[in-house]
C-alpha positions as CSV (number, residue, x, y, z in Angstrom):
1,M,15.9,3.2,5.7
2,E,15.9,4.1,9.4
3,A,13.3,6.8,8.8
4,Y,11.2,4.2,6.9
5,R,11.5,1.7,9.7
6,L,10.6,4.2,12.4
7,R,7.6,5.6,10.6
8,N,6.2,2.1,10.0
9,E,6.6,0.6,13.5
10,Q,3.0,1.6,14.4
11,P,-0.1,1.4,12.3
12,Y,-1.4,4.6,10.7
13,T,-4.8,5.5,9.5
14,L,-5.0,7.2,6.1
15,D,-7.4,10.0,5.4
16,P,-9.5,9.7,2.2
17,N,-7.9,12.7,0.4
18,F,-6.3,11.0,-2.6
19,T,-6.9,12.5,-6.0
20,L,-7.4,9.5,-8.3
21,K,-9.1,8.8,-11.6
22,Q,-11.0,5.9,-10.1
23,T,-13.2,5.8,-7.1
24,Y,-11.7,4.1,-4.0
25,E,-12.6,3.1,-0.5
26,L,-10.3,3.0,2.5
27,M,-10.6,-0.3,4.4
28,P,-9.8,-0.4,8.2
29,Q,-6.9,-2.6,9.1
30,S,-9.1,-4.8,11.3
31,E,-11.4,-5.5,8.3
32,Y,-8.5,-6.2,6.0
33,E,-7.1,-8.7,8.5
34,S,-10.5,-10.4,9.1
35,L,-11.2,-10.8,5.4
36,L,-7.8,-11.8,4.1
37,R,-5.3,-12.5,6.8
38,T,-6.8,-15.1,9.2
39,G,-6.5,-18.8,8.8
40,D,-9.3,-20.3,6.7
41,L,-10.6,-17.1,5.2
42,T,-10.0,-16.5,1.5
43,W,-10.1,-13.9,-1.3
44,A,-13.8,-14.9,-1.8
45,N,-14.6,-13.1,1.4
46,F,-13.3,-9.9,0.0
47,E,-15.1,-10.4,-3.3
48,T,-18.4,-10.9,-1.4
49,S,-17.9,-7.8,0.7
50,Y,-16.6,-5.6,-2.2
51,P,-18.1,-7.0,-5.4
52,Q,-17.1,-3.9,-7.5
53,A,-13.5,-3.8,-6.4
54,K,-10.7,-4.9,-8.6
55,G,-8.2,-5.4,-5.8
56,I,-6.5,-4.0,-2.7
57,F,-3.5,-1.7,-2.4
58,V,-1.5,-1.8,0.8
59,V,0.7,1.2,1.3
60,S,3.4,2.0,3.9
61,R,4.2,5.3,5.4
62,A,7.0,7.1,3.6
63,G,10.4,7.2,5.2
64,L,11.8,10.6,4.4
65,N,15.4,11.9,4.3
66,A,16.4,15.0,6.4
67,A,15.8,17.3,3.4
68,R,12.3,15.7,2.9
69,D,13.0,15.4,-0.9
70,E,13.6,11.6,-1.0
71,A,11.4,8.9,0.3
72,L,11.1,5.1,0.5
73,V,7.6,3.6,0.3
74,T,6.4,0.0,0.0
75,I,3.2,-0.8,-2.0
76,G,1.5,-4.2,-2.4
77,Y,-1.4,-5.0,-4.7
78,Y,-3.7,-8.0,-4.1
79,C,-6.1,-9.1,-6.8
80,G,-6.8,-12.8,-5.9
81,D,-5.6,-15.8,-4.1
82,L,-2.6,-16.2,-6.4
83,C,-2.6,-12.7,-7.8
84,S,-0.4,-10.2,-6.0
85,E,2.8,-8.2,-6.3
86,G,4.7,-5.6,-4.3
87,G,7.9,-3.9,-3.7
88,M,9.7,-0.8,-2.5
89,F,9.9,2.5,-4.3
90,W,12.6,5.1,-4.0
91,M,10.9,8.5,-4.8
92,V,12.4,11.9,-5.3
93,K,10.7,15.2,-5.2
94,E,11.5,17.3,-8.3
95,D,9.8,20.7,-8.9
96,S,7.3,20.0,-6.1
97,V,6.3,16.6,-7.7
98,W,7.1,13.2,-6.3
99,K,8.5,10.9,-9.0
100,V,9.5,7.2,-8.8
101,K,13.3,7.0,-9.3
102,Q,13.7,3.3,-8.8
103,Q,11.4,0.3,-8.0
104,F,12.6,-2.7,-6.2
105,A,10.2,-5.7,-6.8
106,A,10.1,-7.7,-3.7
107,W,7.4,-10.4,-4.4
108,M,4.9,-11.6,-6.9
109,S,2.4,-14.5,-7.2
């Protein structure tokens, strides 16, 4: 937990090097905050700016153990004003592949 807390004290910019089946676009934190996190702005602002998008994933940095074979990560998914969920994932590296060992749901709307 301490490694997770320390790694996430400061913002971090991801590089677009994910291998996914779907296309994706990384959104700068400042744009995310201006579209979704400020006072009177709503999900409609996001839909107007990104009409092809199905939603937004927000991902923390991984807090790794000393052996670097276990990690804690939080992930949130937003798909509308009352459509979201998120939680913490305990991941373990087995045979060079990261696998989710346990998921802790934290919130849902």
